[in-house]
C-alpha positions as MATLAB code, in Angstrom:
seq = 'MVFFWLTAFFLLIILIVLVIYQLMCLADLEFDYINPYDSASRINKVIYPEFGLQAALCLLFLLSGNWWMILLSAPYLYYNVRLYQRRRHLIDVTEIFNQLNQEKKIRLFKLVNLVILLFLSLFWMIYSIIEDDE';
ca = [
      -5.057  -21.868   -3.742;
      -7.566  -20.605   -0.605;
      -5.150  -19.717    1.575;
      -2.734  -17.171   -1.744;
      -5.868  -15.519   -1.867;
      -7.086  -15.471    1.531;
      -3.309  -14.907    3.155;
      -3.932  -12.363   -0.256;
      -7.173  -10.648    0.042;
      -5.569   -9.657    4.040;
      -1.836   -8.493    3.385;
      -4.143   -6.499    1.243;
      -6.234   -5.459    3.868;
      -3.673   -3.908    6.544;
      -1.985   -2.117    2.640;
      -5.473   -0.041    2.584;
      -5.832    0.344    6.520;
      -2.135    1.587    5.910;
      -2.213    4.148    3.048;
      -5.413    5.315    5.470;
      -3.998    6.313    8.098;
      -0.944    8.376    6.753;
      -4.298    9.958    3.757;
      -5.597   10.817    7.882;
      -2.081   12.243    9.345;
      -1.848   14.664    6.042;
      -5.180   15.625    6.047;
      -4.947   16.756    9.771;
      -1.816   18.031    8.934;
      -4.033   20.730    5.888;
      -6.419   21.615    8.957;
      -3.890   22.107   11.701;
      -5.453   19.197   13.609;
      -2.011   18.021   14.428;
       1.539   20.061   13.628;
       4.174   18.793   11.309;
       6.436   16.826   13.600;
       3.065   14.124   14.766;
       2.861   14.020   11.304;
       5.517   13.057    9.322;
       6.453   11.248   12.905;
       3.682    8.856   12.718;
       3.673    8.354    9.011;
       7.295    7.427    8.742;
       6.054    5.015   11.800;
       4.506    2.764    8.647;
       6.498    3.665    6.096;
       8.957    0.288    6.410;
       6.584   -1.842    6.890;
       4.123   -0.940    4.603;
       7.595   -1.170    2.262;
       7.134   -5.042    3.593;
       3.937   -5.684    3.121;
       3.365   -4.829   -0.707;
       7.340   -6.754   -0.786;
       6.089   -9.623    0.950;
       2.349   -9.430   -1.630;
       4.547   -9.284   -4.257;
       6.983  -12.226   -3.430;
       3.868  -14.029   -2.714;
       1.961  -13.619   -6.388;
       5.729  -14.859   -7.601;
       5.402  -18.238   -5.930;
       2.096  -18.815   -6.742;
       2.528  -18.313  -10.545;
       0.042  -15.089  -10.774;
       1.409  -13.743  -12.957;
      -1.506  -11.104  -13.804;
      -1.865   -9.561   -9.668;
       2.069   -9.490  -10.299;
       2.192   -7.581  -12.960;
      -0.216   -5.005  -11.188;
       1.581   -4.776   -7.803;
       4.369   -4.670   -9.672;
       4.680   -0.937  -10.732;
       3.822   -0.337   -7.314;
       6.564   -1.955   -5.144;
       8.644   -0.567   -8.067;
       8.161    3.378   -7.083;
       8.314    1.948   -3.803;
      11.965    1.082   -4.038;
      13.324    3.957   -6.479;
      11.870    6.066   -3.513;
      13.746    4.244   -0.960;
      17.565    3.973   -3.620;
      16.932    7.946   -3.864;
      16.155    8.203    0.054;
      13.154    9.414   -0.486;
      10.723    6.813    1.537;
      10.418    9.764    4.534;
       8.635   12.475    4.385;
      10.442   15.042    6.130;
       9.162   17.376    9.254;
      10.393   20.973    7.232;
       9.438   20.205    4.182;
       6.162   18.988    4.687;
       4.183   22.037    3.716;
       5.124   22.455    0.514;
       5.158   18.268   -0.029;
       1.094   18.005    0.848;
      -1.217   17.831   -1.805;
       1.665   15.536   -3.891;
       2.226   14.096   -1.355;
      -1.471   13.357   -0.768;
      -1.488   12.437   -4.338;
       0.612    9.500   -3.844;
      -1.123    8.328   -1.230;
      -4.225    8.303   -2.955;
      -2.310    6.338   -5.397;
      -1.403    4.198   -3.751;
      -5.316    3.855   -2.014;
      -6.650    3.027   -5.485;
      -3.699    0.690   -6.564;
      -4.626   -1.672   -3.758;
      -8.213   -1.763   -3.784;
      -8.381   -2.471   -8.110;
      -6.332   -5.460   -6.021;
      -8.446   -5.907   -3.651;
     -11.858   -6.533   -6.192;
      -9.421   -8.860   -7.601;
      -8.269  -10.871   -5.276;
     -11.406  -11.315   -3.528;
     -13.045  -12.634   -7.327;
     -10.253  -14.629   -7.894;
     -10.430  -16.692   -4.544;
     -14.326  -16.912   -5.210;
     -13.393  -18.155   -8.146;
     -10.325  -20.986   -6.391;
     -13.466  -21.425   -4.006;
     -15.846  -22.555   -6.490;
     -13.517  -24.736   -8.508;
     -12.565  -26.313   -5.738;
     -16.123  -27.641   -4.508;
     -16.709  -28.966   -8.241;
];
């Protein structure tokens, strides 16, 4: 069980880094450090890995039988699937300035969700280690 929580912990760390990278690209765009094309291309490069890692994390929770963790991470996965189905998952270069505040809020909600999942997985990892020692 410790291996499962350790894997989930590292997946969550990678996801948090990807979301923070997207937020940094949006902040750089807001302060005119980079142009819209570079910002959109940088963000679009990490969208598919983010979606794939989130799906792998949900699958990991599902296969291990951690129903509370899957319930907390399923809305994020559902949101990503809906974005992909509606073809709104990639950032449009021409509309990035109009959607800048909305995109930042979306990524902040993702970040909060991932941080909560990270703390819960850390708690359960420590609990599993203590339980295995007994």
